[in-house]
Steps between C-alpha positions, in 0.01 A plus 500: 500500500615848422617709796311821525728678752875466563751698685533769244251735362313393169724739300824333605351151488406574135857617408632190661263269289593682176882464589429130548333479161796690331736257663321187395403609149685573181245759386222708675198659336268746670142480382327837515148627445551868588331446840627584845613155591704445192643835542640410835618173381681653212686762717593222753647284222683800360662564836625134519609484130719812561628342827599183308618654176225339311358785300308560294167371653289320249137634514209324342167668425208372291343821391135438424435821309190581723720656766484823700712763335680561831590133502649535142684809599635337817605177321657688227740678741577170671581320174722780382716509814864428426502222776212308324485267218147530364263224395199707414257268310233678297384187317158423349266267696122477568371609840151450636297809474295526822345816413289364206239228464546511117873536443651213710871575433724780403810438282759695681751675283297414188677655200164559328406723805820686509343837472291426801775361734466636850865573494773456244765232485842590643803495294677270746208263522481140389216481245496143378414225732728206521192291613213425277183501718251525205391143526452504876198578711466876468412536851841365598726676259607765741588248773712287250690819384570618865616158592710417198636816348756549777684189368573699195681759709785275611739248355552351834337176618532632863299822500303661783188707411409750776129583534356741752218293637400571864301294734308808626350541154265187525422191689592306184847629507545438877392139451749468206789600711412409858352155437696344232814288473846640481603562138854631543761437778229449756296814404134515384500846346569355159329296220628177363765536239344532160745435207799727549353734757368491851261763641563657841306755724762674715279757650213264580478635867490861424176685615364811308676711750831330452474565131426859515763547793762350268408729213495821722805429691710426185344761292426245229302617195153328472196486289304828542162337466541437885496871548197545298327217707613661826349841395176320395470353855562127398603294804865391498407124511287559191776676294598263224645574167475238208404504136146657460355218315543231778191343640602633839566858373142590389469730799780711370309616192321768695835628642655503157245752367584713801883462517585464123228623281710474185588126584124433571397649160757269324400207708115554439586508117720194524312268742137439404238544787705750693265805501202272563660321783617837642157643498394238759684687757259806463230255603666413833734229392548207268456213741159512680508503887142410542281244324279663240143493637367302193720188588413240779868444583848539383502170329208586276675851433822318411322263254315778345818702437685202364261440205431870430855640533745217428527344147350156477833344417634591860192379689630157553841631602348701779265227613798250528687757702219548740445135583461442876508877562176561674363761727438886470861563561600309198201611286614862547851416393350335191301819426833694510665255275226535232480878524883522459497216249783321668544193263846462657366395835707748695219644718370135571843373607561805727156433655599142558819593685318767704222275604749220592541663836176319613699167462783591738613220726682587827843326552699598808327840512601573126227513240600290188272536186392251261676492160299680226493170312297346785266786550225378267491169684471683818205717364323171385528363856384830651192520276421136538555424133 
């Protein structure tokens, strides 16, 4: 099990972890998104690389075109630093469009839509993908690229990829790190080695305050979207920066119109359904908090939405995903899935992990959680199925 607290503070512990990774790997890559977590991770890796004479730092970023302009501006500065070797991927692939019930996918970096691109391609970017994802499940193209592209950033068979995942972000992440087998030298803050690379999470035990303290004390540059969010009154634990087209980023569309109106205009031209989706905020929110009066219960409302909003070819997909998920708490999650059009299953998976807290088993005063793979079985037993 990963240790949450040691003798040092989390900042020094993270530096020691990164030092170890540099010592045991021939190559190290920092995966960035432009968010606060990967910002801290990058700067820590930069400190260690200078200390060990291992410059330049390799930085990987999968630019999904539908990005905040502030993210692009920040990452452009990072990628052009003399201490950085950039692997800035701006490659075409299809991404699910959760803002429209008609246009299921958007082909990012589509040459035919070049005049409408949300932001232009950079001169230092990699524009042709070494991986062909055209024949794969379109819902999984992003995950394939984010997992496999780093292999094309190294010639070493012993490469560490650093990712800024933190357990404070979600219960899913906590379970992944705190309740899994050791993957590297007795440590659980890692994935199994995949091909030439192994993914590590050196800042897994940072809190939000730790992240911002590190940025402030070291005067590191960061994505200015966070300043916009702060002035807008967004709670710090809800401040997240990701590509605007993600199924979990739909709530950012309203902020985009306020913070970056030019980006919003480009986004609404490029991504079908944006304006219609955004108008829902004027009516009090996209996701209903109360059951509409014309429905008997949340299940009836869910089933009505499924056949009236989702295309018929996806009905069976959703129904299979919902097997053994009963009760109003689940039905409300299903309603959210339908309205967001989450064919990737991200919302459902997050709900599984969140609700797994009900299956805790006390062992020596410590709560251990069931594996996500066993959760459906648990739900069957709980519901008497």
